[in-house]
N, C-alpha and C positions, 0 to 999 in steps of 0.2 A: 830825077825824071818821075813824073806821076804815072801811076798805073793806068792802063787803058780800061775802058768800061768792061771789056770782056774778061780781064784778069783782075778786076778791082775787088779786093777782099779787105776785111778789117785790118789784118796784119800788114798787108802791103801799104795800106793808107797810113798806118802808124809808122812804118819804116821809112816812108817817103815824106813824112812830115818835116817841117823846118826844125832846127835845133831848139828854138824857143818853145814851140808847141810840144815837142818831145819832153822838154824840161817840165812843162806844165803837167803833162800826162804822168810823168814819173813822180812828181810831187803829190799828185792826187792819189796815185796808186799806193805810195808809202803811207799817206794819211789814212787811206782805206784799210790797209793792213794793220796799222796801229790801232785804229778804232775797233776793228774786229777782235783784236787781241784783248782790248779793254772790255768789249761787250761780253766775251766769254768769261774773262777773269772776274768781272763785276757780277755777272749772273751767278757764277758758282759761289762767290763770297756772300752775296745777299741771300741766296737760297740756304746756305749753311747757317748764316746768322739767324734767319727766321726759324729754322728747325731747332737750333740751340735755345733760342728765346722761349719757344713753346715748352721744351723739355724742362728748362730751369724754372719757368713760371709754375709748372705743375709741382715740381719739387718744393718750391717756396710756399705755395698755398697748402700743400699737404704736410708741411713741417710745423709742428707746434712749438718747437724750440729753435729759435733763430741762432742762438749761440752754437748749438750742436751742428746746425747746417753750415755755419761759418767754419767750424773746426774741420768738418768733413770735406769742405771744399778744397780746391787746389789753387794755391796762390799763383801758380804759373799756368792757369787755364788757357785753353785755346784762344788765340787772338780774336776769333769770330764769336766767342761767347761773351757778347757785350753785356747782356743782362746780369750774368754772374759777376762780371767785373764791377758793375754798378752796385750790386749788393755787397760785395766784399769791401769796396771803398766806403760805402755808406755805413755798414755795420762796424767796420774797423774804426771809422771816425767816431761813431757812437761809443764804442768801448773805450777809446782813448780819452774822449772828453768826459765821460762819466766817472773815470778814475781820477780826474783832476779835483783837488780839494776846493771846496767852497763854490763850485760852479753850479749855477741854477739849472733846473730842467729846461727852461726856455732857451737858455744859451746853448745847451747841448743840442736841442732840436734845430736851432738856427745854424749851428756849425755843421750838423749833418746835412741840412738842406743845401748849404753852400757847396759842400763837398760833392753832393749828388749832381748839382748843376754843372760843376766843372767836369765831372766824369762823363755825364751825358753829352756835353758839348764836345769832348774829345772823341767819343764814340761816333757822333754824327759827322765830325770832320773826317774820321777814318773811313766811314761809309761813303762819303762824298768824293773821295779821291778819284781822279780820272774823269769825273762828270764834266768838269769845265773843258777838258780836251774834247770830249764828244760834242759838247755844245759848240765849240769853236769849229770843229770839222763840219758839223751840220750847217752852220751859218755861213762859213767862208768858202767851202768847196764849190758851190754853184758859181760864185763870182770868179774864182780862179779858173774854172772851166770856161766861163763866158769870156774871160780875157784871152784864153787860148783860141777860142772860136773867132773872136773879133780879129785877132792877129792873123789867123789862118785865112779868113775870108779876105782880109786886106791884101795879103800876099797873093791870093788867087786873082783878085781884080787887077793887081799890078801886073801879074803874068798875062792877063787877058789884054792889057794895053799894048803888049809887045807882039801880038798876033794880028793878022789882017782880018781874019774871020773867026768869030767866036761860035763854037758849036758845043753841043752837050758834052762831048767827049773831052773838051778842054775845060769846061766849067765844073762838071760834076766831081771829079776827083778832089780838087782843091777845097770845094765846099764841104764834101763828105768828110774829108780829113779834119777840117776845122770843127765840124759838129761832133766828132768823136770826143773832143775835149770836154764839151758840155755834157755828153752822155757819161763820161767817166766822173765828172764832177757830181752829177746827180747820183751815180752809183755809190760814191763815197758819202754823200750828204744824207740820203734818205735813211739808211740803216742807223747812222749816228743820231739823227733827230729822233727816230722812233725809240732807240735804246735809251737816249737821254731822258725823254719824257717818262718812259716806263721806270727807269731806275730812280729818277727823282721822286716819283710817286711812292715807290717802295721805301726809299730812304725816309721820306716824310712820315710814312706809316710806322716805320720802326722807331723813329724819333718820338712820335706820339705815344707809342706803347712804352718807350723808355721813361717818359715823363709820368705816365700813368703808374708805372711800377714804382717810380721814385715816391709818388704820393702815397701809394699803398704801403711801401716800406716805412715811410715817415709815420704813417698812422699806427702801424704795429709797434714801432719803437716808442712812440709817444704813450701808447697804452702800457707798454712794458715799464716805461719810466714812472708813470702814474701809479702802477701797481706796486712798484718797489718803494715809492714814496709813502703810499698808504700803509704798507707793512711796517716801514720804519716808524711812522707815527704811532701805529697801534702798539708797537713794542715799547 
């Protein structure tokens, strides 16, 4: 039985909704809760990644000896310390290839570049986790809510066909109940879309800074290799 106009509230409309509309509302509510969890979790992760990036970048540029910086680093660094992991993988590959007998300097730098590209791709993939779900919630939720609305309005009109005289008190509850599904769909979609756009921009910025750091590291390693070669020739 639908709530009367005098006693019509949001909760009464939800409780009086048909099972299918209730299922739609529950699905949207769960999607909204999951998206809010991801919004908080991704926001904390990206914020920490940005702070650690700035800290390590300052250490890197202030260090004249990359080998010492590598030794002082922690191989089990924080998962959010993406820039430090890129440095450790790049310099570790450099040290390994340089010790190979008969390998040219160009081959060493090429190997370091390939290793840096792999590590940067892994870091970007880690930062992008969950963004696809936010995009899905943002794009699909309005349509799921609209489906619940269409179904509820259809049932409301079917109910009207069974009464002799249609009044506002008989029409309003059914239509209001149906529109709640659309409202919940928008409530789930809007934060997810905003968060996705914001996080995607931040991930892209971090990725750009990772590639810039990779180029900077390659430049320093290349100069280090040239200096070592010049000293060997002079000796």
